C-alpha positions as CSV (number, residue, x, y, z in Angstrom):
1,M,-6.1,30.7,36.3
2,P,-4.9,31.6,32.8
3,D,-5.5,29.1,30.0
4,H,-2.2,28.4,28.3
5,S,-3.5,25.5,26.1
6,P,-3.3,25.9,22.3
7,L,-6.3,27.5,20.6
8,R,-8.3,24.7,18.9
9,T,-8.4,26.0,15.4
10,L,-10.5,25.5,12.3
11,V,-8.9,26.6,8.9
12,V,-11.3,27.5,6.2
13,D,-10.3,28.3,2.6
14,D,-11.8,27.3,-0.8
15,E,-8.4,27.2,-2.5
16,P,-6.5,23.9,-1.8
17,L,-3.0,25.5,-2.2
18,A,-3.9,28.4,0.2
19,L,-5.4,25.9,2.7
20,E,-2.2,23.8,2.6
21,R,-0.1,26.9,3.1
22,M,-2.1,27.9,6.2
23,L,-1.8,24.4,7.6
24,H,2.0,24.4,7.0
25,I,2.4,27.8,8.8
26,C,0.2,26.6,11.7
27,R,2.3,23.6,12.3
28,D,5.1,25.9,13.5
29,L,2.9,28.1,15.7
30,P,2.7,26.6,19.2
31,A,-0.4,28.7,20.2
32,V,-2.6,26.9,17.8
33,E,-3.7,23.3,17.3
34,V,-5.6,22.7,14.0
35,V,-8.6,20.4,14.7
36,G,-10.2,20.6,11.3
37,T,-10.5,22.2,7.9
38,A,-13.3,23.3,5.6
39,Q,-13.4,24.5,2.0
40,D,-16.7,26.5,1.9
41,G,-18.9,28.5,4.2
42,N,-21.6,25.8,4.8
43,A,-18.9,23.3,5.6
44,A,-17.3,25.8,8.0
45,L,-20.6,26.2,9.9
46,A,-21.0,22.5,10.1
47,A,-17.5,22.0,11.4
48,I,-17.9,24.8,13.9
49,A,-21.0,23.1,15.3
50,D,-19.3,19.7,15.4
51,L,-15.8,20.7,16.7
52,A,-16.5,23.9,18.8
53,P,-13.1,25.4,17.9
54,D,-11.7,28.3,19.9
55,L,-10.5,30.1,16.7
56,V,-11.4,30.1,13.0
57,L,-8.9,31.2,10.3
58,L,-11.5,32.2,7.8
59,D,-11.2,33.0,4.1
60,M,-13.3,36.0,3.0
61,T,-14.3,35.2,-0.6
62,M,-15.8,31.8,-1.1
63,P,-18.7,30.6,-3.3
64,E,-22.3,30.6,-2.0
65,L,-21.5,31.5,1.6
66,D,-18.6,34.0,2.1
67,G,-16.7,34.6,5.3
68,L,-18.8,37.6,6.4
69,S,-21.9,35.5,6.0
70,V,-20.4,32.7,8.1
71,V,-19.7,35.1,11.0
72,R,-23.2,36.6,10.7
73,A,-24.7,33.2,10.8
74,L,-22.8,32.5,14.1
75,G,-24.4,35.7,15.5
76,K,-23.4,36.7,19.0
77,A,-23.6,33.2,20.5
78,H,-21.7,32.9,23.8
79,A,-19.8,29.9,22.5
80,A,-19.0,31.4,19.1
81,P,-15.3,31.1,18.2
82,A,-12.9,34.0,17.7
83,V,-12.4,34.8,14.0
84,I,-9.3,35.9,12.1
85,F,-10.2,36.8,8.5
86,V,-7.5,35.7,5.9
87,T,-8.1,37.3,2.5
88,A,-6.5,38.8,-0.6
89,H,-8.8,41.8,-0.4
90,D,-8.5,44.8,1.9
91,S,-12.0,46.2,1.0
92,F,-13.9,44.2,3.6
93,A,-12.1,45.5,6.7
94,V,-14.9,47.8,7.8
95,E,-17.4,44.9,7.8
96,A,-14.9,42.7,9.5
97,F,-14.4,44.9,12.6
98,D,-18.1,45.5,12.7
99,L,-18.4,41.8,13.3
100,D,-15.8,41.9,16.1
101,A,-13.2,39.9,14.2
102,V,-9.9,39.5,16.1
103,D,-7.8,40.5,13.1
104,Y,-7.7,40.8,9.3
105,V,-4.7,39.2,7.6
106,L,-3.9,39.9,4.0
107,K,-2.6,37.2,1.6
108,P,0.1,36.1,0.9
109,V,0.2,35.2,4.6
110,T,3.6,35.2,6.4
111,P,4.2,33.2,9.6
112,E,5.2,36.4,11.4
113,R,1.9,38.2,10.5
114,L,-0.2,35.2,11.4
115,D,1.6,34.7,14.7
116,R,0.8,38.4,15.6
117,A,-2.9,37.8,14.8
118,I,-3.0,34.6,16.8
119,A,-1.4,36.4,19.8
120,R,-4.3,38.8,19.7
121,A,-6.7,35.9,19.8
122,V,-4.8,34.5,22.8
123,A,-5.0,37.9,24.5
124,R,-8.8,38.1,23.9
125,R,-9.3,34.7,25.5
126,G,-7.3,35.9,28.5
127,S,-9.5,39.0,28.8
128,G,-12.5,36.7,29.2
129,S,-14.9,38.7,27.0
130,K,-15.4,40.4,23.6
131,D,-15.8,44.1,23.2
132,E,-19.5,44.8,23.6
133,G,-19.2,48.6,23.4
134,Q,-21.7,50.5,21.3
135,W,-19.1,52.7,19.7
136,L,-16.1,52.0,17.5
137,S,-12.9,51.6,19.6
138,E,-10.5,51.0,16.7
139,F,-10.0,51.2,12.9
140,W,-8.3,48.8,10.5
141,V,-6.5,50.7,7.8
142,P,-4.4,49.4,4.8
143,H,-0.7,50.1,5.2
144,R,1.8,48.5,2.8
145,S,1.1,44.7,2.8
146,E,-1.1,44.5,5.9
147,L,-3.8,46.3,7.8
148,L,-2.9,48.3,10.9
149,R,-5.1,48.7,14.0
150,I,-5.5,52.3,14.9
151,A,-7.2,53.0,18.3
152,A,-10.1,55.5,18.0
153,A,-8.6,57.2,21.1
154,D,-5.4,58.0,19.0
155,V,-7.3,59.7,16.1
156,D,-7.1,63.5,16.2
157,R,-9.3,64.3,13.2
158,I,-11.0,62.6,10.2
159,D,-11.3,64.2,6.8
160,A,-13.4,63.1,3.8
161,E,-11.5,62.4,0.6
162,R,-14.2,61.4,-2.0
163,D,-15.2,57.8,-1.1
164,Y,-12.5,57.6,1.5
165,V,-11.7,59.1,4.8
166,R,-8.2,60.1,6.1
167,L,-7.5,59.4,9.7
168,H,-5.0,61.9,11.2
169,V,-2.9,60.5,14.1
170,G,-0.2,61.8,16.4
171,Q,-0.6,65.5,15.5
172,N,-0.2,66.5,19.1
173,E,2.9,64.4,19.8
174,G,5.1,65.5,17.0
175,N,4.7,62.2,15.1
176,A,1.9,63.2,12.7
177,R,0.8,60.6,10.2
178,S,-2.3,59.7,8.3
179,Y,-4.1,56.7,6.8
180,L,-6.7,56.4,4.1
181,M,-9.7,54.1,4.7
182,L,-12.6,53.2,2.4
183,Q,-15.5,54.7,4.3
184,T,-17.7,57.8,4.4
185,V,-17.6,60.5,7.0
186,S,-21.4,60.1,7.6
187,G,-20.9,56.3,8.0
188,L,-18.2,56.8,10.6
189,E,-20.0,59.6,12.4
190,A,-22.9,57.2,13.2
191,R,-20.5,54.8,14.9
192,L,-18.2,57.1,16.8
193,D,-18.8,58.0,20.4
194,P,-20.4,61.5,20.4
195,E,-18.8,62.2,23.8
196,R,-15.4,61.8,22.2
197,F,-15.9,63.0,18.6
198,I,-17.9,65.9,17.0
199,R,-18.6,66.7,13.4
200,L,-18.1,70.4,12.7
201,H,-18.1,70.3,8.9
202,R,-19.6,68.1,6.2
203,S,-16.0,66.9,5.5
204,T,-14.5,66.9,9.0
205,I,-14.9,65.1,12.3
206,L,-12.7,66.3,15.2
207,R,-11.8,64.7,18.5
208,R,-13.4,67.0,21.2
209,D,-10.3,67.1,23.4
210,R,-8.2,68.4,20.5
211,I,-10.4,71.6,20.2
212,T,-8.9,74.4,22.3
213,G,-11.4,77.2,21.3
214,L,-13.8,78.6,18.8
215,R,-13.1,81.8,16.9
216,H,-15.5,84.1,15.2
217,D,-14.1,85.2,11.9
218,G,-16.9,87.7,11.1
219,L,-20.0,87.6,8.9
220,G,-21.3,84.6,10.8
221,V,-18.2,82.4,10.0
222,W,-16.6,80.4,12.9
223,S,-13.6,78.2,13.1
224,A,-12.5,75.6,15.6
225,E,-8.9,76.2,17.0
226,L,-7.0,72.9,17.5
227,A,-4.2,71.9,19.9
228,D,-1.7,71.6,17.1
229,G,-2.1,75.2,16.1
230,T,-4.3,74.7,13.1
231,S,-7.9,75.6,12.6
232,V,-11.0,74.1,10.9
233,R,-13.8,76.2,9.5
234,I,-17.1,75.2,11.1
235,G,-19.9,74.5,8.5
236,R,-23.1,76.6,9.0
237,T,-25.1,73.4,9.5
238,Y,-22.9,72.4,12.4
239,L,-22.5,75.8,14.1
240,A,-25.3,75.1,16.6
241,R,-23.6,71.9,17.9
242,A,-20.3,73.7,18.1
243,K,-21.8,76.5,20.3
244,A,-23.7,73.8,22.4
245,M,-20.3,72.2,23.0
246,A,-19.1,75.5,24.3
247,G,-22.2,75.9,26.5
248,R,-23.7,78.7,24.4
């Protein structure tokens, strides 16, 4: 039977004004019931052990023990609460989704944005389990004043741009758009499902089902033909894996 009770929530922030603002917003959100507060990471761990909350609204940057360290300390305990990071910095999003956070909300927090994040926490409780998959299933990317969730299944290709990668989405549906994320191609390659994605150039990862063919351009140069009509040159280092994909 679905659990419709409010999420017992711990609010953690080392800035008193930010903490008060979060409490004020939470008072008007029926899906949460604030059962405690903490103003540093060690106090947060003690409160989690004492109160066993369903959800923690967790500041990222705090003295001594930051938000990431708090979640790492909780580990993968079965009774660990869901976590929504609340922060003024978008540069920790990769680490946050690695730790299976429910969401990543940028300050200044609006009631509407926090309500959407909490709805995700409620949906996760309804699913009965966390995502235990080995491979990334989603990305969080900065967009205007928040971070968007992009499903890995929706990404057509990934291109390197210095210290960033650009995720290309919707190229096959006539709604092409792209998003920059602070990450390296090599770092993402190690966490993407190789059954779904393949790296064919030092700067490019492609979704396998977007590749419609391989073309020999002469002098040992090959290109991958894509479903949107474009092509990507295959790096010599990656040619063997491209041919293996084609059964050659």
